[in-house]
N, C-alpha and C positions, 0 to 999 in steps of 0.2 A: 269787097273787103269787109272784115268784121268791124263793127262799131262798138265802142265801149261806152257804157252808160253809167256815169257816176251817180245818177239818181237812184239806181237800183238799191233797194234796201236789203235784198237777199241775193247772194251770189250762189247760184246752183251748179256752177261748173259747166262742163260740156253737156250737150243734149242727152237726155236719158236713153233714147233709142241708140242702138249700136251704130257707129259711123265707121265706114271703111277708111283705113289710113295706109299710106306707104311711109316707110321709115328711110331717112337719108342720113348717112354718116360719113365723116372724113377720117381716113386712117393715116395717121402721121408715122414718121420713121421710128418713133419711140414705142409704138404699140406692137404687140405680137398679134398673130392671127387669132389666137385664143382670146386675147383681151378685146380685140375689135368685135368678135362675136358676142362675148359676154356683155359688152357695152350696149349693143343693139338688143340683146335679150332683155336687159334691164329697161331699155327704152320701150320695148314691146310690153313689158309688165306695167310700166307707167301708163302707157296708152290704154291697156286693158282696165287698169284701176280707174282711169278717167271715163271709161265707157266707149272706147274705140277698139276696133279689131284691125290688127296689122295684117295686111294681105300680101305685102311685098317689101323687100329691102333693097336699097341701093347704096353702095359704098364706092368711094374713090380714094386712091392713095395720093395724098397731097401733103406737103410740109405744112401748109397753112390754108385754111378755107379761102376761097375767092372773095375778095372784098365786096363784090357786087352781087354775085349769084351763089355764093357758098361753094358750089361745085363748078367745074369747067363746062364749056359749051357742049362738048360731046356727051357728057353724062346728063346734062340738062335736056338735050334732045331725046336721049334714051328714056328719061323720066316722062317727058311730054308724050312720047309715043305710047307708053304704057297707060298713062292717064286717059288718053283718047280712046283706048280699046277696052278699058275696064271701069267698073263702078267705084270711083275713088272720091271720097268726100273731103279729105284733108291730107296734107303732107306734113309730117313731123320731123323736125331737124334735131339731131343729137348734139347741138351746141346752141349757144345764144346768138341771136341775129340782131343786127342793128335795124332801125326803122327802115332805112334805105334798102337793105337786103330783103326784108320782108315784103316791101312794096314791089320791088323788081320781080321777086319770085312769084308773087300773086299775079302780076301782070303777065308773066310768061306762062305760068301753069294753070291759071284760071281756077285755082282751088284755094281753100283756106290754108294758110301757112301757120304752123304752131312750132315755136322753138322749145327747147328743153325746159327753160325757166318758166315760160308761160304755161307749159303743161303741168309742171309741178305746182305752180301757183294755183292753177285751176283745180287740182286735186285737193290742195289745202283749203281752197274756198268751199268746195263741196263737203269737206269733212269737218270744218269748224263748227263747233256746237256752242261753246260758251262765249260770253261777251269779250273775254280776253282774246281767245283764239280768233274770233271774227275781226276784232280790231287789229290784231297783229297781221292777219292776212291782208286786210284792206290797206294797211300801211305799206306792206311789202309790194302790193300791186301798184300803188300810186308811185312809189319810188322807182319801181321797175319801168313804168310807162313814161315817166317824166322825160328822160333823155331821148325817148323814141317818138315824141309827139310829132315832130316835123315829117318824119318819113312814114309813120304808121297810121296816124289818125287823119281822116278827112273832116271829121266833125266831132265835137264833144258837147254833149247836152249841157246847157247852162243850168247851174244850180241856183243862180241868182242873177238878176238883171237890173236894168233901170239906171238911175242917175249915178255917175261915177264909175261905171263899169267899162265904158268905152271912151277913150280919149280920141281926139281928132286924128283920123287916119290909123288908128291902132289896128294891127293885124289880128286876125282871129287866133292865130297860133299863140300870140303873146297873151291874149285873154285866157286861152285854154291853160297856158302854163301857170298863170296867176291862180286860176281856180284849183289846179292840182296842188300848188304850193300851200294854198289856204287849207285844203283838205288834209295835207300831210301834217301841218301844224296842229290842226284840231285833233287828229288821230294820235299824235305824240302826246298831247295834253291828256287825252283820255287814257292812254296807256300808263302815263305817269301816275294818275290817280289809282288805277288798278294795281300798279306796282306797290304803291304805298299801302293799299289794303292787304296785299300778299305779304309784304314785309311785316305788317302787324301780326298776321297769322303765324309767320315763321318764328317771330319772337315769343309767341305764346307756347311754342314747342320747345323752348330752351330747356335743357336738362335731360334731353333724350338724344341718343345716338341716331344719326340719319344715314340710311343706305339708299343709293340710287342705282337703278338699272339703266345702263347706257348700251348703245350698240347700233349697228347698221339697221336700216328699216327692214322689217319682215324676218327677223332672226328668232322671234319667239319671246320677246321681252314681256308682252302682256300675258301670254300663256304662263310664263314663269311667275309673274306677279300673282296671277290667280291661284297657282299652286302654293306659293309661299304664304300668301295672306289669307287663303281660303275665302276669297271674295270673287266677285264676277266683274272683271274689267273687260271691256269690249276687245275682242281679238278675232282677227280673220286673216286669211291668206291673201292679203292685198297690201300695197305699200301705204305707209302713213295711216294705219288704222287708228293710231293714237296721236292726237295733237296736243291735248291738254295734259298737264302733269297730274297724275293721280297719286295721292298719298294715302297710305293705309298704316294703321298701327298693327304691328305684328309682335307676337309674344312666343318666344321659344322657351319652354319650361316656365320659369317665372322671370324671364329677362325680356323686357319690351324694347322695341326700337321702331323707328319710322321707315317705311319702305316706299320709295317713289318710282313711278314708271314715267319715262319722258319720251318726247318725240324722237323717232329714229333718224339717223343721219343717212346721207346718200352722196354718191359721187357727184361733183358739180352742183352741189346744193346752192341755189341762188343766193348771192351775197346778201341781198336785201332781206331774204327770209331768215338768214342767220342773225342779222342785226335785229330784226323785228322780234324774233323769238328768244332773244337773250334774256328777257325777263322771265320767260318760262324756264329757261335753262339755269336760272339762279338757283333752282332747287339742286342742280348738279354741283354748282359752285360751292354751295354750303353743305354738301354732303361730307360725311366722315369716311365712308367706304363706298367704292364703286364696284358694281357687278357688271363687268364688260361682257355682254352676251354675244356669242359668235355662232353663226350657222356653220357647223363643222362639215355638213354635207355639201356646202356650196363650193363649186370648183375654184372660185376666186376669193375664198374667205380671207386670205392673207392681205389682198388688196383692200378688202372691206375693213379689216383691222387698222390698216394704215390710214384710211379715210377717217375713221372714228378717232384715232389717236391725234390726227391733225386738228380736228375740231376741239378735242379735249385740251390740246396744247394752246389753242387760241383762247379757250376759256380759263386757262391757268390752273387746270386740275390734273394734269398728266401725272404728277407725282403723288396724287392721293393714293392711299392703300387700295389696291385693286385685286379682285379675284377674277381671273379669266375663266368665264363659264362657256365651255364649248358644248353647245346645245345640238339637238337632233342627231345624237349618236345612233339612234335607230335607223334614220334615213341614210346615215353614212354607211352602216352595215349593208343595207339594201343596195346601195350604189357601188360599193367597192369590195365587198366580200363575196366570194364564190359560195353559192348555196351548198355545195358539196363538202365544204370544210366542216370538220367536227367542232364541238364546243370548246375543247381544249385549245385547238389551234386558233380559233377566233379570239379566245380570251388572251392568248399570248400576243396576238397581233394588236389587240386593243391596248394591252399593257405597254407594248413597244411604242404605239402611237402616243400614249399618255406621257411616257418618258421623253419622247422627242419634243412634245409640246412644252414640257417642263424645262427642258434644256434651252429651247428656243425663246421662251418667255421667262428666263431666269430672273429671280427677284420678285416674281408675282406668283401667287398661288394659282394652280390650275386644276379644274375639275371638268369631267366629261359627264353630261347628263342628257336625258330626254325629258323635257318639261311636259310634253304631251303624254308620254307613257309613264311619267312619274318615276323614271329610272335614275338611280343614284341620288335621289333627293335627300337621303339620310346623310350622305357625304357632303352634299351642298349645304344643308342646314348646320352641320357640325362646323364646317369651314366658316360660315357667316357668324355663327354663335361664338366661336373662339375669338374672332376679330372684334366683335361687339363687346365681349366681356373684357378684353384687354383695354379697350378704349374707355370703358366705364371705370375700370380700376385706376387708370391714369387721370381721367378728367373729373370723375365724380366719385372719389374714394369713399365718401360717406354713404353712397348708395350700394357699394359692393356687397355688403352682407345680404342685401335683399336679392341681388341678382347672381349670387354665386351658386 
């Protein structure tokens, strides 16, 4: 069983060498076959991002996961047989597990058990660079582990000891829980201090319109940020490439505004991560305009939009002026257009697609671009520029002559 060490100053995530993993998911009655496949595709992408290679998938149709073993006995035996005959390092579950479930699964399968939340937390831990991101991840990990102490941990390294730590007959689990609660309290205080510093920085930016990039993870937000701001923000084809909010001053013509790139959202994002990263997402809450970036080439992009909108709803910003930015039009063509079609037919199909998207997301401006190929960026800039100008005229009329 994996042991967690609170004394570690650096959390480096899963081992750097590639580990073989099998993926296990439950398909409930509300899921379609396409959705169940897409969910495991995403879990495989998460595993790859963390440094694991998915070599096999197992699914079972159940209304609810088994309370003890997640899957039923027959499927468990099937998984056991596969593990015994193949080189498997870990089993990754596409849902959250209780400490009891994790413990039972490890006893049966004799392999490391990783659930979806712990996998995402691991990726966040390996990607956190700044003090704020590291503190947020640490807090999320502590809050996630606290209710799982009894079933998951057999031992927790003491961070302090001596007089006053152990009462007569006190159980180790109670001491462990106290250590975790103390750690959570310290991390919250540290985050409060960082939040105050960030608030001061945001106040210094008063007088400027703020635009934020939001969207599902890996839809191309950072690439778009680089194109619009002509800067170099880290971007790669992996999940959660960006954890810290990046803010750049952008000038269109002689009209400046602040553009921020934020952490991507994902299906079943661990609740504690959302809570811990709310301070980072304050940049979104205080934005005047949202650029909701969507991967148009993704087969489940509509589900991804719903996931993002649900989070925006929780943040109270769903009604903010929004431009729906359907990115990766170049990949959409490659995936869905026949190579034999002539240019005119392709253009007609794209216009029809754009019209359908405008009808579907009525009330919001819609643009289709390729940030990577810098396609339709003039339309994108004009759309942003017009909204920024209107806001300047409303909010800072004395500045309008300079930005007209």
